[in-house]
N, C-alpha and C positions, 0 to 999 in steps of 0.2 A: 534603414534596413539595407539599402543598396550599398551604403558605405561599409557595413559589416560584412556583406558578401564579398565586396572588393578586397577588404582586408584579409578575409579567410582565403580567398584565391591567391593573394600575394604570399601569405604564409605557406600555403601548400606548394607554391612554385619554389619558394626558398628551401623548403624541406626536400623537395624533389631534386633540386640542384645539389644540396648537400649529400643526399644519398647517391646521386650519380657520380659525385667526385670520389667517393670512397668504396664503390662497389668492387673494383678490381682487387683491392687488398683483401676484402672479405671473401671474394671468390677464390683467391689463392689459398687462403686459410681453410676454406671449406671443401677443397678438392677430395679429400678422403671421405668426408661426410656425403658428398654428392655421389661418389663411386659406390659407397655402401648402399645408399638409397636406391640407385639405379639397379643394383644387383638384386635387391630384396623387395622392390616395389610390387605391390599388388597391381597387376596389369589392368584389371577391370576398373578398380578404383582410380588408378592413374589416368586412364583414358576418359573416365567420366568427369574428372576434375579439370582436365587439360583445357578444353575449349574456353571455359569461363576465365580461368587464370591467364591463358594466352591473351584473350581480349582485354582484360584488365591491364596487364603489363604493357602490351603493345600500344594501348591508348594513352599511356603516360610517358612513352619514350619516342623521341623523334630520331629516326635513323640518320637523318641528314645532319644531325649534330655530331655524329660519331664517324660513320662510314669506315670503321676499323676493318670490317670484312673486306671491303674493296681496296683498302690501302695496304693490307698485309697478307692476304690470302687470295687464292684463286678458286673459282668454281671449276667443276669439270665441264668441258664443252663437248657435248654428245653430238653425234652426226646430225640430228634434226636441228640442234642449236646452230651448228656451223652453217648448214644450208640456209636457215632463216636469216641469220645475221649477215652472212656474206651477200645474200640477195638484197637485203636492206641497204647494205653499203655499196651496192653495185660492183661487187668484186667476185672474181672466180673463187670457188672454195679453196683451191690450192694456194691462191695468192693470199687469201685471208689467213690460212694456216701459216704460211711462210712469214707473213708480216706480224701476226699477233700471238701465235701459239707455239708451245713446245709439248712434247710427250713427257709425262712425269714417269717416275720409277714404277708406277702401277699400270702404265700404258694408257693413261687418260690424257686428253688434251687439256692444257691449262694455259693461262696467259704467260707470256714470256717476260713480263716486267711487273714491277711493283712501284707505285700503285697500279691498279688495273688501267689499261690505256683508255678505257671508256669512261673513267671517272673524271668529271669536271672539277674545277677548283672550288665550286660551290657545293660539292659532294653529290650533285645530281649525276645520274647515269645518262650518257649521250645515246645509249641504245635501250633505254628502260623498257619500252614497249616490245622490244625484240630480245631482251636479255636471256641468258641461258636459264634453263629450267631450275638448275641449282640455285641461282640468284633469286628467282621468283619464289622458291620455296623457303629460302633461308629466313629465319634461323631455325626452322623445323620445329618450332615450339607449339605448333598445332597438329603435330603428327606423332605417330608412334616411333618415329626415327629416334626420338630422345631415349627410348628404352632399347630399341633394336641395335643402335650403334653407340653404346656408352662411351667409347673412346673419343668419338667425334663430339658427343655432347660435352664431355669434360673439356676438350680443347676449346670448343666454341664458348663455353662459360668463362674462359679466361680473357676473351676479347670482346664478347658481345653482352652488353648489359641486359638485354632481353632474356637471353638464356639464363644468365645468373639469377635474375629476379623470378623467372618462372620456376627454376629449381628451388629457390628459397621458399616460394609460396607452396609448391607441391609438398615439400618436406614439412612445412609448418601445418598444412592441412591434412597430412597423412594420418590415418588411424594409428594410434599408439598401441 
């Protein structure tokens, strides 16, 4: 019996690896479908299905295997984030800003380098417990942000497998 369970677990892991290798291509191909879904989704049904789908997807993907968000994009650093992180690093806020941040075209503070200067080589965050609120909330797949900010959701689906798989599941389970 245990041998069969072990074999099934092995097969599931192999299938998961295969799916994770091919998700980006599928996400690129489905951008139009995602956009249409986000525009027409029944908000009530969407929000009802979201928690279960989020939990299912997140439990099967290890962010440390990827870290594309930290390698290629920056969160917004809001004033409370800057205060908290600079204190944690024993730096003055102005010194923290000068060393790590720039203002983007929208007037938000973002990291001044890629990958994120707080990302370690093992994909762990050196300030994880004090990270910006955008990082703590990412990939927003348990929030209505998916519907409220469709352009952001579409962008995130191109580099985050969690967003891709949550959208795929939502579309699959949507009432026809």
